[in-house]
All heavy atoms as an XYZ file, in Angstrom:
794
protein
N     -26.779      9.476     30.411
C     -26.498      8.242     31.120
C     -27.619      8.006     32.130
O     -28.038      8.909     32.839
C     -25.161      8.351     31.846
C     -24.836      7.096     32.628
S     -23.360      7.224     33.665
C     -23.934      8.286     34.956
N     -28.068      6.775     32.167
C     -29.108      6.361     33.120
C     -28.458      5.471     34.169
O     -27.750      4.520     33.823
C     -30.204      5.597     32.369
C     -31.331      5.101     33.240
C     -32.390      4.392     32.404
N     -31.878      3.253     31.668
C     -31.815      1.995     32.137
N     -32.221      1.720     33.349
N     -31.345      1.030     31.381
N     -28.691      5.758     35.446
C     -28.154      4.932     36.527
C     -29.190      3.917     36.956
O     -30.385      4.219     37.038
C     -27.778      5.806     37.732
C     -26.533      6.649     37.573
C     -26.388      7.596     38.753
C     -25.303      5.774     37.446
N     -28.700      2.713     37.221
C     -29.582      1.657     37.741
C     -28.759      0.697     38.582
O     -27.530      0.700     38.539
C     -30.297      0.935     36.608
C     -29.370      0.150     35.705
C     -30.167     -0.818     34.843
N     -29.380     -1.421     33.811
C     -28.511     -2.437     34.007
N     -28.313     -2.929     35.215
N     -27.828     -2.944     32.990
N     -29.462     -0.149     39.297
C     -28.813     -1.155     40.133
C     -28.230     -2.278     39.276
O     -28.791     -2.649     38.243
C     -29.830     -1.746     41.104
C     -29.216     -2.669     42.126
C     -30.225     -3.077     43.150
N     -29.706     -2.699     44.455
C     -30.089     -3.257     45.573
N     -31.028     -4.171     45.569
N     -29.558     -2.875     46.713
N     -27.107     -2.804     39.710
C     -26.443     -3.934     39.058
C     -27.387     -5.127     38.946
O     -28.176     -5.401     39.848
C     -25.214     -4.326     39.895
C     -24.561     -5.620     39.474
C     -23.576     -5.646     38.501
C     -24.923     -6.827     40.073
C     -22.973     -6.826     38.118
C     -24.321     -8.015     39.698
C     -23.358     -8.008     38.726
O     -22.761     -9.185     38.358
N     -27.275     -5.835     37.825
C     -27.993     -7.102     37.601
C     -26.967     -8.147     37.171
O     -25.935     -7.814     36.572
C     -29.018     -6.953     36.484
C     -30.076     -5.944     36.765
C     -31.044     -5.884     35.583
N     -31.588     -4.545     35.487
C     -31.885     -3.938     34.379
N     -31.713     -4.521     33.214
N     -32.378     -2.720     34.375
N     -27.252     -9.403     37.433
C     -26.309    -10.479     37.102
C     -25.827    -10.459     35.642
O     -24.646    -10.705     35.396
C     -26.887    -11.848     37.449
C     -26.878    -12.100     38.958
O     -26.025    -11.524     39.662
O     -27.725    -12.879     39.429
N     -26.681    -10.160     34.659
C     -26.177    -10.120     33.281
C     -25.120     -9.032     33.037
O     -24.444     -9.047     32.010
C     -27.437     -9.847     32.442
C     -28.565    -10.309     33.284
C     -28.145    -10.055     34.699
N     -24.949     -8.103     33.980
C     -23.962     -7.030     33.843
C     -22.541     -7.487     34.160
O     -21.596     -6.741     33.933
C     -24.284     -5.869     34.795
C     -25.625     -5.233     34.529
O     -26.101     -5.282     33.383
O     -26.199     -4.674     35.488
N     -22.391     -8.669     34.684
C     -21.107     -9.122     35.212
C     -19.932     -8.928     34.245
O     -18.910     -8.358     34.603
C     -21.215    -10.584     35.630
C     -19.987    -11.104     36.296
C     -20.194    -12.531     36.724
N     -19.000    -12.979     37.408
C     -18.965    -13.994     38.219
N     -20.043    -14.671     38.476
N     -17.849    -14.344     38.788
N     -20.062     -9.393     33.024
C     -18.961     -9.301     32.057
C     -18.632     -7.843     31.733
O     -17.461     -7.455     31.667
C     -19.306    -10.062     30.783
C     -18.169    -10.101     29.794
C     -18.498    -10.953     28.581
O     -19.185    -11.983     28.722
O     -18.053    -10.565     27.479
N     -19.657     -7.016     31.541
C     -19.422     -5.606     31.226
C     -18.759     -4.874     32.387
O     -17.920     -3.998     32.175
C     -20.737     -4.931     30.855
N     -19.098     -5.247     33.612
C     -18.460     -4.639     34.786
C     -16.982     -5.006     34.826
O     -16.126     -4.159     35.083
C     -19.205     -5.049     36.078
C     -18.371     -4.775     37.317
C     -20.536     -4.326     36.159
N     -16.661     -6.275     34.558
C     -15.252     -6.687     34.505
C     -14.497     -5.926     33.427
O     -13.373     -5.466     33.642
C     -15.133     -8.187     34.247
C     -15.219     -9.000     35.493
C     -16.285     -9.734     35.907
C     -14.201     -9.166     36.487
N     -15.991    -10.341     37.106
C     -14.725    -10.014     37.483
C     -12.904     -8.678     36.635
C     -13.988    -10.381     38.607
C     -12.176     -9.051     37.757
C     -12.722     -9.890     38.724
N     -15.097     -5.797     32.253
C     -14.447     -5.074     31.157
C     -14.202     -3.619     31.537
O     -13.135     -3.073     31.251
C     -15.299     -5.154     29.895
C     -15.298     -6.518     29.263
C     -16.238     -6.618     28.072
O     -16.722     -5.571     27.589
O     -16.504     -7.743     27.637
N     -15.176     -2.989     32.178
C     -15.016     -1.606     32.597
C     -13.908     -1.472     33.636
O     -13.113     -0.533     33.594
C     -16.334     -1.065     33.139
C     -16.327      0.386     33.602
C     -15.842      1.323     32.503
C     -17.715      0.778     34.087
N     -13.828     -2.417     34.550
C     -12.765     -2.410     35.561
C     -11.392     -2.373     34.888
O     -10.525     -1.601     35.261
C     -12.892     -3.646     36.459
C     -11.735     -3.910     37.380
C     -11.634     -2.935     38.539
O     -12.473     -2.075     38.733
N     -10.573     -3.067     39.310
N     -11.210     -3.197     33.890
C      -9.921     -3.283     33.201
C      -9.666     -2.025     32.362
O      -8.577     -1.451     32.403
C      -9.865     -4.547     32.316
C      -8.620     -4.563     31.458
C      -9.916     -5.795     33.192
N     -10.668     -1.574     31.616
C     -10.493     -0.417     30.734
C     -10.250      0.884     31.498
O      -9.506      1.744     31.034
C     -11.721     -0.237     29.851
C     -11.861     -1.200     28.695
C     -13.221     -1.023     28.030
C     -10.749     -0.977     27.691
N     -10.884      1.038     32.639
C     -10.813      2.299     33.371
C      -9.497      2.496     34.105
O      -9.175      3.613     34.501
C     -11.983      2.400     34.343
N      -8.746      1.425     34.303
C      -7.468      1.531     34.995
C      -6.338      1.485     33.983
O      -6.315      0.650     33.084
C      -7.313      0.384     35.998
C      -8.373      0.337     37.103
C      -8.192     -0.914     37.942
C      -8.321      1.582     37.964
N      -5.384      2.374     34.124
C      -4.262      2.399     33.190
C      -3.459      1.108     33.219
O      -3.131      0.541     32.194
C      -3.317      3.559     33.512
C      -3.920      4.900     33.119
O      -4.770      4.918     32.222
O      -3.520      5.915     33.710
N      -3.135      0.659     34.397
C      -2.353     -0.564     34.569
C      -3.168     -1.491     35.447
O      -3.404     -1.198     36.611
C      -1.004     -0.263     35.237
C      -0.214      0.738     34.479
N       0.409      0.438     33.293
C       0.036      2.050     34.714
C       1.029      1.510     32.842
N       0.807      2.509     33.684
N      -3.590     -2.597     34.879
C      -4.475     -3.496     35.608
C      -3.764     -4.800     35.911
O      -3.222     -5.441     35.020
C      -5.748     -3.782     34.800
C      -6.697     -4.673     35.540
C      -7.410     -4.189     36.627
C      -6.856     -6.002     35.190
C      -8.271     -4.993     37.329
C      -7.718     -6.817     35.885
C      -8.417     -6.306     36.954
O      -9.258     -7.112     37.643
N      -3.769     -5.156     37.162
C      -3.218     -6.420     37.619
C      -4.284     -7.081     38.476
O      -4.667     -6.549     39.520
C      -1.939     -6.191     38.433
C      -1.290     -7.418     39.030
C      -0.803     -8.352     37.917
C      -0.112     -7.004     39.906
N      -4.792     -8.199     38.021
C      -5.860     -8.887     38.744
C      -5.293     -9.597     39.954
O      -4.212    -10.174     39.908
C      -6.545     -9.883     37.817
C      -7.760    -10.498     38.430
C      -8.499    -11.331     37.417
N      -9.632    -11.948     38.063
C     -10.476    -12.740     37.468
N     -10.330    -13.010     36.193
N     -11.472    -13.271     38.122
N      -6.028     -9.541     41.055
C      -5.585    -10.192     42.275
C      -6.737    -10.407     43.238
O      -7.902    -10.156     42.898
N      -6.447    -10.844     44.451
C      -7.502    -11.124     45.432
C      -8.300     -9.890     45.820
O      -9.409    -10.006     46.336
C      -6.743    -11.705     46.628
C      -5.322    -11.300     46.436
C      -5.123    -11.136     44.965
N      -7.758     -8.704     45.550
C      -8.489     -7.475     45.843
C      -9.696     -7.308     44.929
O     -10.531     -6.441     45.147
C      -7.561     -6.256     45.725
C      -6.758     -6.265     44.468
C      -7.122     -5.821     43.235
C      -5.442     -6.801     44.306
N      -6.133     -6.029     42.310
C      -5.075     -6.634     42.950
C      -4.529     -7.392     45.160
C      -3.851     -7.036     42.434
C      -3.309     -7.791     44.646
C      -2.975     -7.615     43.308
N      -9.806     -8.141     43.909
C     -10.948     -8.102     42.998
C     -12.026     -9.120     43.334
O     -13.003     -9.245     42.595
C     -10.480     -8.354     41.558
C      -9.695     -7.199     40.998
O     -10.012     -6.044     41.346
O      -8.779     -7.442     40.207
N     -11.875     -9.843     44.420
C     -12.841    -10.885     44.768
C     -14.265    -10.349     44.899
O     -15.229    -11.058     44.616
C     -12.438    -11.603     46.055
C     -11.209    -12.478     45.882
O     -10.788    -12.719     44.730
O     -10.654    -12.931     46.913
N     -14.403     -9.099     45.308
C     -15.736     -8.517     45.447
C     -16.472     -8.457     44.109
O     -17.693     -8.600     44.068
C     -15.670     -7.136     46.087
C     -14.908     -6.133     45.238
O     -13.787     -6.452     44.789
O     -15.431     -5.021     45.032
N     -15.743     -8.288     43.012
C     -16.390     -8.229     41.701
C     -16.899     -9.589     41.239
O     -17.760     -9.656     40.366
C     -15.432     -7.651     40.655
C     -15.145     -6.165     40.779
C     -14.152     -5.723     39.716
C     -16.415     -5.336     40.700
N     -16.382    -10.646     41.819
C     -16.872    -11.987     41.496
C     -18.118    -12.336     42.298
O     -18.779    -13.329     42.010
C     -15.771    -13.018     41.740
N     -18.427    -11.504     43.294
C     -19.570    -11.773     44.169
C     -20.305    -10.476     44.499
O     -20.552    -10.158     45.660
C     -19.090    -12.463     45.438
N     -20.662     -9.709     43.484
C     -21.291     -8.412     43.701
C     -22.582     -8.509     44.507
O     -22.762     -7.753     45.470
C     -21.508     -7.680     42.360
C     -20.143     -7.248     41.804
C     -22.434     -6.482     42.522
C     -20.180     -6.697     40.402
N     -23.505     -9.421     44.196
C     -24.729     -9.477     45.003
C     -24.444     -9.710     46.490
O     -24.969     -8.984     47.343
C     -25.518    -10.635     44.388
C     -25.066    -10.654     42.957
C     -23.595    -10.327     43.030
N     -23.623    -10.679     46.810
C     -23.339    -10.975     48.215
C     -22.540     -9.863     48.883
O     -22.806     -9.492     50.028
C     -22.593    -12.303     48.331
N     -21.550     -9.334     48.192
C     -20.667     -8.337     48.774
C     -21.356     -6.997     48.981
O     -21.148     -6.344     49.996
C     -19.429     -8.131     47.884
O     -18.772     -9.383     47.708
C     -18.468     -7.140     48.491
N     -22.170     -6.593     48.049
C     -22.768     -5.262     48.109
C     -24.277     -5.281     48.353
O     -24.758     -4.714     49.327
C     -22.459     -4.491     46.820
C     -20.985     -4.240     46.642
C     -20.223     -5.011     45.773
C     -20.342     -3.253     47.370
C     -18.866     -4.785     45.615
C     -18.978     -3.025     47.228
C     -18.249     -3.801     46.348
O     -16.902     -3.592     46.208
N     -25.025     -5.920     47.491
C     -26.481     -5.801     47.524
C     -27.118     -6.492     48.715
O     -28.005     -5.933     49.360
C     -27.069     -6.322     46.215
C     -26.480     -5.709     44.935
C     -27.121     -6.329     43.713
C     -26.589     -4.207     44.945
N     -26.688     -7.694     49.024
C     -27.302     -8.453     50.109
C     -26.811     -8.017     51.481
O     -27.382     -8.413     52.494
C     -27.048     -9.952     49.900
C     -27.722    -10.474     48.645
C     -27.207    -11.836     48.205
O     -26.471    -12.493     48.969
O     -27.532    -12.235     47.066
N     -25.771     -7.204     51.524
C     -25.223     -6.752     52.809
C     -25.731     -5.366     53.189
O     -25.243     -4.758     54.133
C     -23.697     -6.737     52.741
O     -23.257     -5.743     51.837
N     -26.691     -4.850     52.421
C     -27.241     -3.535     52.708
C     -26.551     -2.413     51.965
O     -26.844     -1.244     52.195
N     -25.663     -2.745     51.053
C     -24.959     -1.739     50.260
C     -25.636     -1.525     48.926
O     -26.825     -1.815     48.757
N     -24.858     -1.059     47.978
C     -25.398     -0.770     46.650
C     -24.299     -0.933     45.614
O     -23.119     -0.749     45.910
C     -25.933      0.660     46.606
C     -26.651      1.036     45.344
C     -27.881      0.191     45.085
O     -28.963      0.513     45.571
O     -27.729     -0.825     44.369
N     -24.678     -1.299     44.407
C     -23.769     -1.335     43.271
C     -24.548     -0.801     42.082
O     -25.546     -1.389     41.664
C     -23.270     -2.758     42.983
C     -22.047     -2.800     42.114
C     -20.812     -3.073     42.659
C     -22.124     -2.546     40.747
C     -19.657     -3.095     41.870
C     -20.991     -2.564     39.954
C     -19.755     -2.839     40.512
N     -24.117      0.337     41.566
C     -24.804      0.997     40.468
C     -24.002      0.887     39.185
O     -22.769      0.873     39.217
C     -24.997      2.478     40.782
C     -25.821      2.812     42.012
C     -25.817      4.321     42.246
C     -27.238      2.294     41.876
N     -24.711      0.831     38.084
C     -24.078      0.927     36.769
C     -24.740      2.078     36.026
O     -25.924      2.352     36.203
C     -24.176     -0.386     35.952
C     -23.401     -1.498     36.629
C     -25.607     -0.793     35.714
N     -23.934      2.764     35.225
C     -24.442      3.827     34.367
C     -24.495      3.316     32.950
O     -23.497      2.813     32.429
N     -25.653      3.432     32.327
C     -25.869      2.899     30.985
C     -26.120      4.050     30.016
O     -26.926      4.946     30.291
C     -27.062      1.927     30.972
C     -27.300      1.377     29.582
C     -26.852      0.809     31.973
N     -25.402      4.016     28.899
C     -25.602      4.993     27.829
C     -25.563      4.249     26.501
O     -24.643      3.468     26.262
C     -24.517      6.063     27.877
C     -24.727      7.147     26.835
C     -23.687      8.232     26.906
O     -22.496      7.936     26.647
O     -24.061      9.360     27.220
N     -26.544      4.470     25.688
C     -26.634      3.805     24.381
C     -26.514      2.286     24.501
O     -25.854      1.637     23.695
C     -25.572      4.346     23.425
C     -25.757      5.819     23.114
O     -26.918      6.272     23.079
O     -24.737      6.510     22.903
N     -27.118      1.726     25.546
C     -27.159      0.287     25.718
C     -25.909     -0.362     26.265
O     -25.828     -1.576     26.340
N     -24.906      0.431     26.649
C     -23.690     -0.173     27.210
C     -23.346      0.466     28.546
O     -23.653      1.640     28.787
C     -22.519     -0.067     26.249
C     -21.997      1.320     26.041
C     -20.861      1.364     25.021
N     -20.407      2.735     24.904
C     -19.178      3.137     25.164
N     -18.257      2.277     25.503
N     -18.849      4.405     25.044
N     -22.709     -0.306     29.390
C     -22.315      0.172     30.707
C     -21.062      1.034     30.551
O     -20.039      0.564     30.058
C     -22.079     -1.003     31.670
C     -23.418     -1.695     31.947
C     -21.425     -0.524     32.966
C     -23.328     -2.919     32.818
N     -21.180      2.297     30.964
C     -20.063      3.236     30.831
C     -19.550      3.729     32.182
O     -18.532      4.417     32.236
C     -20.439      4.436     29.945
C     -20.723      3.987     28.519
C     -21.596      5.233     30.528
N     -20.256      3.390     33.269
C     -19.826      3.829     34.595
C     -20.324      2.836     35.634
O     -21.287      2.099     35.399
C     -20.362      5.221     34.901
N     -19.641      2.831     36.770
C     -20.075      1.974     37.867
C     -19.556      2.547     39.177
O     -18.641      3.373     39.190
C     -19.579      0.542     37.692
C     -18.089      0.364     37.808
S     -17.654     -1.372     37.498
C     -15.944     -1.379     38.004
N     -20.156      2.105     40.252
C     -19.709      2.492     41.579
C     -20.490      1.726     42.619
O     -21.606      1.276     42.371
N     -19.876      1.571     43.789
C     -20.501      0.762     44.829
C     -20.383      1.430     46.190
O     -19.485      2.237     46.433
C     -19.841     -0.618     44.874
N     -21.291      1.050     47.074
C     -21.281      1.459     48.469
C     -21.267      0.183     49.294
O     -22.151     -0.672     49.137
C     -22.522      2.288     48.796
C     -22.632      2.755     50.242
C     -21.709      3.969     50.435
C     -24.061      3.124     50.573
N     -20.265      0.054     50.143
C     -20.111     -1.168     50.936
C     -20.201     -0.826     52.424
O     -19.405     -0.041     52.937
C     -18.761     -1.788     50.641
C     -18.544     -3.121     51.294
C     -17.217     -3.673     50.855
N     -17.089     -5.057     51.249
C     -16.071     -5.818     50.929
N     -15.077     -5.335     50.205
N     -16.021     -7.057     51.319
N     -21.183     -1.402     53.141
C     -21.297     -1.143     54.574
C     -20.076     -1.659     55.334
O     -19.554     -2.729     55.019
C     -22.539     -1.929     54.994
C     -23.260     -2.254     53.741
C     -22.229     -2.294     52.665
N     -19.600     -0.880     56.291
C     -18.452     -1.292     57.113
C     -18.917     -1.726     58.501
O     -18.392     -2.658     59.065
C     -17.443     -0.155     57.240
C     -16.828      0.268     55.927
C     -16.223     -0.852     55.136
N     -15.077     -1.430     55.808
C     -14.489     -2.564     55.476
N     -14.946     -3.245     54.453
N     -13.475     -3.019     56.137
N     -19.837     -0.993     59.081
C     -20.415     -1.335     60.375
C     -21.802     -0.699     60.402
O     -22.295     -0.275     59.375
C     -19.510     -0.856     61.531
C     -19.202      0.624     61.478
O     -20.078      1.419     61.073
O     -18.075      1.005     61.841
N     -22.411     -0.593     61.540
C     -23.760     -0.043     61.603
C     -23.850      1.445     61.324
O     -24.935      1.978     61.132
N     -22.704      2.123     61.281
C     -22.701      3.571     61.129
C     -22.004      4.034     59.855
O     -22.423      4.984     59.222
C     -21.994      4.228     62.353
C     -21.931      5.729     62.216
C     -22.687      3.827     63.640
N     -20.950      3.349     59.461
C     -20.116      3.802     58.348
C     -20.236      2.887     57.129
O     -20.572      1.720     57.254
C     -18.657      3.853     58.777
C     -18.390      4.898     59.835
C     -16.974      4.824     60.279
N     -16.848      3.604     61.093
C     -15.766      3.252     61.736
N     -14.689      3.975     61.653
N     -15.740      2.154     62.448
N     -19.895      3.469     55.991
C     -19.822      2.716     54.737
C     -18.672      3.308     53.933
O     -18.173      4.386     54.253
C     -21.123      2.830     53.958
N     -18.251      2.579     52.907
C     -17.190      3.103     52.059
C     -17.616      3.046     50.602
O     -18.345      2.158     50.179
C     -15.875      2.357     52.275
C     -15.908      0.899     51.909
C     -14.589      0.190     52.184
O     -13.522      0.808     52.089
O     -14.644     -1.008     52.488
N     -17.156      4.036     49.847
C     -17.392      4.090     48.413
C     -16.317      3.235     47.751
O     -15.139      3.352     48.061
C     -17.300      5.533     47.896
C     -18.324      6.436     48.580
C     -17.423      5.564     46.373
C     -19.758      6.148     48.231
N     -16.727      2.382     46.839
C     -15.809      1.473     46.151
C     -16.098      1.486     44.657
O     -17.197      1.778     44.224
C     -16.005      0.034     46.653
C     -15.895     -0.177     48.143
C     -14.484     -0.187     48.623
C     -13.805     -1.455     48.194
N     -12.442     -1.570     48.606
N     -15.096      1.143     43.881
C     -15.239      0.781     42.468
C     -15.824      1.851     41.559
O     -16.482      1.529     40.568
C     -16.070     -0.489     42.330
C     -15.520     -1.675     43.073
C     -14.276     -2.138     42.441
N     -13.708     -3.274     43.174
C     -12.604     -3.838     42.856
N     -11.905     -3.400     41.832
N     -12.130     -4.845     43.554
N     -15.605      3.107     41.835
C     -16.084      4.112     40.886
C     -15.163      4.077     39.670
O     -13.959      4.291     39.780
C     -16.143      5.509     41.512
C     -17.232      5.533     42.582
C     -16.411      6.560     40.428
C     -17.523      6.882     43.160
N     -15.754      3.759     38.541
C     -15.014      3.654     37.287
C     -15.864      4.265     36.177
O     -17.094      4.147     36.179
C     -14.743      2.189     36.905
C     -14.043      1.365     37.958
C     -12.547      1.661     37.989
N     -11.870      0.747     38.883
C     -11.557      1.019     40.150
N     -11.867      2.182     40.674
N     -10.924      0.130     40.892
N     -15.196      4.870     35.207
C     -15.864      5.409     34.030
C     -15.074      4.959     32.810
O     -13.838      5.041     32.789
C     -15.944      6.957     34.082
C     -16.592      7.509     32.817
C     -16.724      7.413     35.315
N     -15.782      4.481     31.815
C     -15.146      4.041     30.571
C     -14.330      5.196     29.996
O     -14.775      6.350     30.011
C     -16.223      3.610     29.581
C     -15.700      2.862     28.411
N     -15.053      3.502     27.364
C     -15.719      1.548     28.103
C     -14.705      2.606     26.467
N     -15.101      1.408     26.892
N     -13.135      4.917     29.488
C     -12.283      5.993     28.954
C     -12.967      6.888     27.924
O     -12.726      8.095     27.890
C     -11.101      5.240     28.340
C     -11.022      3.972     29.123
C     -12.456      3.617     29.451
N     -13.842      6.331     27.093
C     -14.505      7.151     26.076
C     -15.632      7.998     26.654
O     -16.174      8.854     25.957
C     -15.062      6.275     24.936
O     -16.056      5.388     25.472
C     -13.955      5.498     24.252
N     -15.988      7.775     27.911
C     -17.075      8.526     28.544
C     -16.574      9.421     29.678
O     -17.383     10.018     30.391
C     -18.123      7.537     29.070
N     -15.278      9.524     29.835
C     -14.729     10.340     30.917
C     -14.872     11.833     30.618
O     -15.081     12.235     29.483
C     -13.270      9.969     31.165
C     -13.141      8.578     31.755
C     -11.709      8.144     31.977
O     -10.764      8.843     31.644
N     -11.549      6.962     32.547
N     -14.775     12.623     31.697
C     -14.844     14.084     31.647
C     -16.222     14.588     31.220
O     -16.350     15.641     30.604
C     -13.734     14.660     30.775
C     -12.357     14.179     31.222
C     -11.211     14.978     30.726
N     -11.270     16.400     30.970
C     -10.977     17.020     32.130
N     -10.625     16.311     33.181
N     -11.038     18.333     32.218
N     -17.245     13.797     31.560
C     -18.622     14.198     31.262
C     -19.473     14.224     32.524
O     -20.690     14.334     32.450
C     -19.212     13.247     30.223
C     -18.492     13.399     28.877
C     -18.827     12.347     27.865
N     -20.255     12.182     27.632
C     -20.756     11.145     26.971
N     -19.955     10.224     26.464
N     -22.040     11.034     26.793
N     -18.837     14.066     33.695
C     -19.556     14.124     34.961
C     -20.184     12.820     35.405
O     -20.910     12.781     36.393
N     -19.924     11.726     34.702
C     -20.558     10.449     35.044
C     -20.087      9.926     36.402
O     -20.880      9.416     37.187
C     -20.301      9.405     33.967
C     -20.993      9.697     32.659
C     -20.677      8.964     31.536
C     -21.959     10.688     32.530
C     -21.298      9.203     30.312
C     -22.592     10.942     31.319
C     -22.254     10.197     30.207
N     -18.796     10.021     36.670
C     -18.286      9.564     37.961
C     -18.902     10.347     39.110
O     -19.271      9.783     40.142
N     -19.041     11.639     38.929
C     -19.659     12.493     39.945
C     -21.112     12.105     40.164
O     -21.592     12.063     41.303
C     -19.558     13.954     39.516
C     -20.074     14.920     40.553
C     -19.858     16.368     40.173
N     -18.448     16.539     39.842
C     -18.010     17.215     38.780
N     -18.860     17.796     37.974
N     -16.736     17.328     38.529
N     -21.820     11.806     39.087
C     -23.225     11.394     39.221
C     -23.348     10.088     39.986
O     -24.237      9.938     40.833
C     -23.873     11.272     37.843
C     -24.147     12.635     37.228
C     -24.823     12.554     35.899
N     -26.069     11.800     35.963
C     -26.675     11.307     34.877
N     -26.152     11.502     33.679
N     -27.788     10.638     34.996
N     -22.458      9.140     39.698
C     -22.471      7.872     40.441
C     -22.208      8.144     41.922
O     -22.926      7.646     42.797
C     -21.421      6.887     39.874
C     -21.282      5.668     40.775
C     -21.790      6.466     38.461
N     -21.195      8.941     42.218
C     -20.858      9.254     43.605
C     -22.032      9.912     44.325
O     -22.381      9.506     45.442
C     -19.631     10.168     43.658
C     -19.236     10.663     45.045
C     -18.880      9.490     45.962
C     -18.085     11.649     44.944
N     -22.645     10.884     43.708
C     -23.774     11.574     44.354
C     -24.940     10.629     44.629
O     -25.536     10.687     45.700
C     -24.243     12.753     43.509
C     -23.279     13.890     43.539
N     -23.420     14.996     42.743
C     -22.140     14.109     44.256
C     -22.427     15.834     42.972
N     -21.628     15.308     43.870
N     -25.233      9.747     43.684
C     -26.331      8.785     43.899
C     -25.996      7.846     45.043
O     -26.846      7.529     45.875
C     -26.608      8.012     42.626
C     -27.701      6.955     42.755
C     -29.107      7.539     42.868
N     -29.509      8.249     41.689
C     -30.030      7.690     40.612
N     -30.247      6.396     40.563
N     -30.364      8.432     39.582
N     -24.754      7.390     45.126
C     -24.357      6.499     46.219
C     -24.434      7.218     47.564
O     -24.835      6.626     48.563
C     -22.944      5.962     45.988
C     -22.788      4.978     44.839
C     -21.308      4.698     44.582
C     -23.560      3.691     45.104
N     -24.072      8.486     47.581
C     -24.133      9.248     48.833
C     -25.564      9.444     49.292
O     -25.825      9.533     50.491
C     -23.446     10.603     48.656
C     -21.951     10.495     48.549
C     -21.268     11.825     48.286
O     -21.882     12.724     47.654
O     -20.109     11.950     48.710
N     -26.502      9.530     48.356
C     -27.921      9.665     48.723
C     -28.393      8.442     49.471
O     -29.204      8.465     50.331
C     -28.789      9.849     47.478
C     -28.617     11.181     46.811
C     -29.377     11.280     45.497
O     -30.056     10.319     45.095
O     -29.276     12.337     44.855
């Protein structure tokens, strides 16, 4: 798996991964950040990473600044067919760096 920064063409694949990675998915206002990834994460000094394997997005994770000192990890997801291979851990470690 190769990690890289989110790009606008990734939008649909990120939504699909969000739904697939959760057992029970109910869309609501708590998902508004996924409709505005550049503004919510990238332009605010945070990060949004996607993990790509064989040309498809199989993992994702984000870092969202809270104030000048703290940030929070958000949206770590791994496609069900790619779980238990350390991808989530790799995303987390890269975000912590």
